GUNUDO-325718 format. One record per residue (C-alpha): residue in one letter; x, y negated, z; residue number from 1. Coordinates in nm, 2 decimals. Layout:
REM residues N
(rec a,(X,Y,Z),NUM)
...
END
This chain:
REM residues 115
(rec m,(0.00,0.00,0.00),1)
(rec s,(0.14,-0.34,-0.09),2)
(rec d,(0.22,-0.60,0.17),3)
(rec e,(-0.06,-0.83,0.03),4)
(rec l,(-0.31,-0.56,0.08),5)
(rec s,(-0.18,-0.47,0.41),6)
(rec h,(-0.21,-0.83,0.54),7)
(rec s,(-0.57,-0.86,0.41),8)
(rec e,(-0.66,-0.52,0.57),9)
(rec i,(-0.50,-0.63,0.89),10)
(rec a,(-0.69,-0.96,0.89),11)
(rec r,(-1.02,-0.76,0.83),12)
(rec l,(-0.93,-0.53,1.11),13)
(rec e,(-0.87,-0.81,1.35),14)
(rec d,(-1.21,-0.97,1.26),15)
(rec r,(-1.37,-0.63,1.33),16)
(rec i,(-1.19,-0.59,1.65),17)
(rec e,(-1.30,-0.93,1.78),18)
(rec e,(-1.67,-0.84,1.67),19)
(rec l,(-1.64,-0.51,1.86),20)
(rec r,(-1.50,-0.68,2.18),21)
(rec q,(-1.80,-0.92,2.17),22)
(rec s,(-2.04,-0.64,2.14),23)
(rec i,(-1.88,-0.46,2.43),24)
(rec s,(-1.90,-0.78,2.63),25)
(rec r,(-2.27,-0.79,2.55),26)
(rec c,(-2.32,-0.44,2.65),27)
(rec d,(-2.16,-0.52,2.99),28)
(rec k,(-2.40,-0.80,3.04),29)
(rec i,(-2.69,-0.58,2.96),30)
(rec a,(-2.57,-0.31,3.20),31)
(rec v,(-2.57,-0.58,3.47),32)
(rec a,(-2.93,-0.68,3.39),33)
(rec a,(-3.04,-0.31,3.40),34)
(rec q,(-2.88,-0.26,3.73),35)
(rec v,(-3.05,-0.58,3.86),36)
(rec a,(-3.38,-0.43,3.74),37)
(rec i,(-3.32,-0.10,3.90),38)
(rec a,(-3.21,-0.27,4.24),39)
(rec g,(-3.53,-0.49,4.23),40)
(rec g,(-3.76,-0.20,4.18),41)
(rec a,(-3.59,0.01,4.44),42)
(rec l,(-3.60,-0.29,4.68),43)
(rec w,(-3.97,-0.34,4.63),44)
(rec f,(-4.03,0.03,4.69),45)
(rec a,(-3.83,0.01,5.02),46)
(rec l,(-4.00,-0.29,5.15),47)
(rec a,(-4.34,-0.16,5.07),48)
(rec l,(-4.26,0.17,5.24),49)
(rec l,(-4.15,-0.01,5.55),50)
(rec t,(-4.46,-0.22,5.54),51)
(rec i,(-4.26,-0.55,5.51),52)
(rec l,(-4.43,-0.61,5.19),53)
(rec a,(-4.79,-0.55,5.13),54)
(rec f,(-4.86,-0.27,4.89),55)
(rec s,(-5.04,-0.36,4.56),56)
(rec a,(-5.11,-0.17,4.25),57)
(rec t,(-4.96,-0.46,4.05),58)
(rec g,(-4.64,-0.45,4.25),59)
(rec f,(-4.62,-0.08,4.23),60)
(rec a,(-4.65,-0.08,3.85),61)
(rec g,(-4.40,-0.36,3.82),62)
(rec a,(-4.16,-0.19,4.04),63)
(rec m,(-4.19,0.14,3.86),64)
(rec a,(-4.16,-0.03,3.52),65)
(rec a,(-3.84,-0.20,3.65),66)
(rec l,(-3.70,0.12,3.77),67)
(rec l,(-3.77,0.33,3.47),68)
(rec g,(-3.69,0.06,3.22),69)
(rec g,(-3.37,-0.01,3.40),70)
(rec f,(-3.26,0.36,3.38),71)
(rec v,(-3.36,0.39,3.02),72)
(rec l,(-3.18,0.06,2.93),73)
(rec l,(-2.86,0.16,3.14),74)
(rec g,(-2.83,0.49,2.98),75)
(rec s,(-2.90,0.37,2.62),76)
(rec n,(-2.67,0.08,2.67),77)
(rec r,(-2.39,0.31,2.80),78)
(rec t,(-2.41,0.52,2.49),79)
(rec t,(-2.40,0.22,2.27),80)
(rec r,(-2.10,0.07,2.45),81)
(rec d,(-1.91,0.41,2.43),82)
(rec e,(-1.97,0.40,2.05),83)
(rec y,(-1.84,0.05,2.03),84)
(rec a,(-1.54,0.14,2.25),85)
(rec a,(-1.46,0.44,2.02),86)
(rec a,(-1.48,0.21,1.71),87)
(rec l,(-1.26,-0.04,1.88),88)
(rec a,(-0.99,0.21,1.95),89)
(rec a,(-1.00,0.35,1.60),90)
(rec a,(-0.97,-0.01,1.45),91)
(rec e,(-0.68,-0.09,1.68),92)
(rec d,(-0.51,0.23,1.59),93)
(rec r,(-0.55,0.16,1.21),94)
(rec r,(-0.43,-0.19,1.26),95)
(rec r,(-0.12,-0.06,1.46),96)
(rec a,(-0.05,0.19,1.18),97)
(rec l,(-0.07,-0.07,0.92),98)
(rec i,(0.18,-0.30,1.11),99)
(rec d,(0.41,0.00,1.16),100)
(rec a,(0.40,0.09,0.79),101)
(rec m,(0.51,-0.26,0.70),102)
(rec q,(0.84,-0.19,0.84),103)
(rec m,(0.91,-0.55,0.96),104)
(rec q,(1.25,-0.64,1.09),105)
(rec l,(1.36,-0.88,1.34),106)
(rec v,(1.53,-1.19,1.20),107)
(rec e,(1.77,-1.34,1.45),108)
(rec e,(1.91,-1.69,1.42),109)
(rec p,(2.27,-1.76,1.53),110)
(rec g,(2.28,-1.90,1.88),111)
(rec v,(1.91,-1.81,1.97),112)
(rec t,(1.85,-1.55,2.23),113)
(rec v,(1.53,-1.34,2.24),114)
(rec h,(1.40,-1.25,2.57),115)
END
């Protein structure tokens, strides 16, 4: 593969890597929201069970929806995040292989030390 094609492929991979990192970040935020929903539903059940909160059918339905929805969202989101993480690792490996194949050499200037 020519250097020009390698450079364009590396640039494309870097854009893809950034997109995947943003997607993983969104998945992390969704996971937090799902955990909050689960905690909220569980808290309502605990408070209603301890008679600190008055039991109501609407509250029960809301707490149940929060619990079930939170668990479903958390599981689905985890699968999606795992897929993004695998794609990210593959893209980073491909980029690394392209850079290694370019066989770049360090150019040293006289009187300049590299640390």
